[in-house]
C-alpha positions in Angstrom: -19.9 -32.8 -15.2 -22.8 -32.7 -17.6 -22.4 -33.4 -21.3 -23.5 -29.8 -22.0 -20.8 -28.3 -19.7 -18.2 -30.8 -21.1 -19.0 -29.7 -24.7 -18.6 -26.0 -23.7 -14.9 -26.6 -22.7 -12.2 -25.5 -25.1 -9.9 -28.2 -26.3 -6.1 -27.5 -26.2 -6.2 -26.9 -30.0 -9.1 -24.5 -29.8 -7.3 -22.6 -27.0 -4.2 -22.3 -29.1 -6.2 -21.0 -32.1 -7.9 -18.5 -29.8 -4.5 -17.4 -28.5 -3.3 -16.9 -32.0 -6.4 -14.8 -32.9 -5.8 -12.8 -29.7 -2.2 -12.2 -30.6 -3.1 -11.0 -34.1 -5.8 -8.6 -32.6 -3.3 -7.2 -30.1 -0.7 -6.6 -32.8 -3.3 -4.9 -34.9 -4.4 -2.7 -32.0 -0.8 -1.8 -31.2 -0.3 -0.8 -34.8 -3.5 1.3 -34.9 -2.8 3.1 -31.6 0.1 5.0 -33.2 -2.3 6.9 -35.5 -1.9 10.7 -35.2 -5.7 11.2 -34.5 -6.7 10.2 -30.9 -10.1 9.2 -29.7 -11.9 11.7 -27.5 -13.9 9.8 -24.9 -14.7 12.9 -22.9 -12.2 12.0 -20.2 -8.5 12.5 -19.7 -6.4 9.3 -19.3 -3.1 10.8 -18.3 -3.2 8.7 -15.1 -2.9 5.4 -17.0 0.9 5.2 -17.5 1.2 5.1 -13.7 -1.6 2.4 -13.5 0.2 0.4 -16.2 3.5 0.7 -14.3 1.9 -0.5 -11.1 0.2 -3.4 -13.0 3.5 -4.5 -14.6 5.2 -4.3 -11.2 2.5 -6.6 -9.7 2.9 -8.9 -12.7 6.7 -9.1 -11.9 5.9 -9.9 -8.2 3.5 -12.6 -9.2 6.0 -14.1 -11.6 8.7 -14.2 -8.9 6.3 -15.8 -6.4 5.1 -18.3 -9.0 8.8 -19.2 -9.7 9.5 -19.6 -6.0 6.4 -21.8 -5.6 7.3 -24.1 -8.5 10.8 -24.4 -7.2 9.3 -25.6 -3.9 7.1 -28.0 -5.9 4.0 -26.2 -4.8 2.0 -26.5 -8.1 -1.3 -25.1 -6.7 0.4 -21.9 -5.5 2.4 -21.6 -8.7 -0.9 -21.8 -10.7 -2.5 -19.2 -8.5 0.3 -16.7 -9.0 0.5 -17.4 -12.8 -3.3 -16.9 -13.1 -2.9 -13.5 -11.3 0.0 -12.6 -13.5 -2.1 -13.3 -16.6 -5.1 -11.3 -15.2 -2.9 -8.4 -14.3 -1.2 -8.5 -17.7 -4.6 -8.4 -19.4 -5.5 -5.3 -17.3 -2.2 -3.8 -18.2 -2.8 -4.4 -21.9 -6.3 -2.7 -21.7 -4.9 0.3 -19.9 -1.9 0.6 -22.3 -4.1 0.4 -25.4 -6.7 2.8 -23.9 -4.0 5.4 -23.0 -2.3 5.2 -26.4 -5.7 5.4 -28.3 -6.7 8.6 -26.4 -3.5 10.4 -25.5 -0.7 12.0 -27.5 2.5 10.1 -26.8 5.0 11.7 -24.4 8.4 12.3 -25.9 11.5 11.5 -23.9 13.1 14.8 -22.7 16.4 13.5 -21.2 19.8 14.0 -22.8 23.2 12.3 -22.9 23.7 8.9 -21.3 20.2 8.8 -19.8 18.8 9.1 -23.3 20.8 6.1 -24.4 19.8 4.1 -21.3 16.1 5.1 -21.8 15.9 4.1 -25.4 17.9 0.9 -24.8 15.4 -0.2 -22.1 12.4 1.0 -24.1 13.4 -0.7 -27.4 14.3 -4.0 -25.7 11.1 -3.8 -23.7 8.9 -3.3 -26.8 10.6 -5.9 -28.9 10.6 -8.6 -26.2 7.0 -7.8 -25.2 5.9 -8.3 -28.8 7.9 -11.4 -29.4 7.0 -13.0 -26.0 3.2 -12.5 -26.1 2.3 -15.7 -28.1 4.9 -17.7 -26.2 3.5 -16.6 -22.9 0.0 -17.6 -24.0 1.2 -21.0 -25.3 3.2 -21.7 -22.2 0.1 -20.9 -20.1 -2.1 -23.2 -22.3 0.4 -26.0 -22.0 0.3 -25.7 -18.2 -3.5 -25.4 -18.1 -3.8 -28.6 -20.1 -1.2 -30.4 -17.9 1.3 -30.8 -20.7 4.0 -30.5 -18.0 7.1 -31.4 -19.9 6.4 -29.1 -22.8 5.3 -26.4 -20.4 8.6 -26.7 -18.5 10.7 -26.6 -21.6 9.0 -23.4 -22.9 8.7 -21.8 -19.5 12.5 -22.0 -19.0 13.1 -19.3 -21.6 9.7 -17.6 -21.6 9.8 -16.8 -17.8 12.9 -14.7 -17.8 11.8 -12.7 -20.9 8.3 -12.1 -19.4 9.9 -11.1 -16.1 12.3 -8.7 -17.9 9.3 -7.2 -19.8 7.3 -6.8 -16.5 10.3 -5.0 -14.9 11.5 -2.9 -17.8 8.0 -1.5 -18.3 7.9 0.3 -15.0 11.5 1.3 -15.4 10.7 3.1 -18.7 7.8 4.8 -16.9 10.2 6.0 -14.1 12.7 7.2 -16.7 9.9 9.0 -18.6 8.2 10.5 -15.5 10.1 13.9 -15.6 8.9 14.4 -19.2 5.1 14.2 -18.4 
């Protein structure tokens, strides 16, 4: 590798700083998208919740396949599925933010026990998604820089939370579907 290409590579420390900046930006965007005034981009984005649910489902599948690969000690396949999960998660985040910046939020219309189930899943999904974001990024960075022991320790508790978030997202969509 040439010196120029080598100097263009991020160090692990730079990657972690970039991840923190990204997390702060995402938190700011999520806070801003709850504003009552929505952007009019001249197009309707009501299809995006379904897209987001599909993307989250694909993330869950990738996570399960990555887990199976690493349990079989197939690191290259594990990395491939984790990279896909990260890419799909980024696409999800873009579609989620675009939808919420342009479309009035749909209120849950169910009653009784279904209402309790919906809000339990929704609130746990939102809280865990927000908390897990920086840890997902740091776990990814540790793996990327071959810090295997630290990556494993963090992944042992980050993986089930990320998987729960990836599954509970589409579940909230399915529970909210009759209300659209």
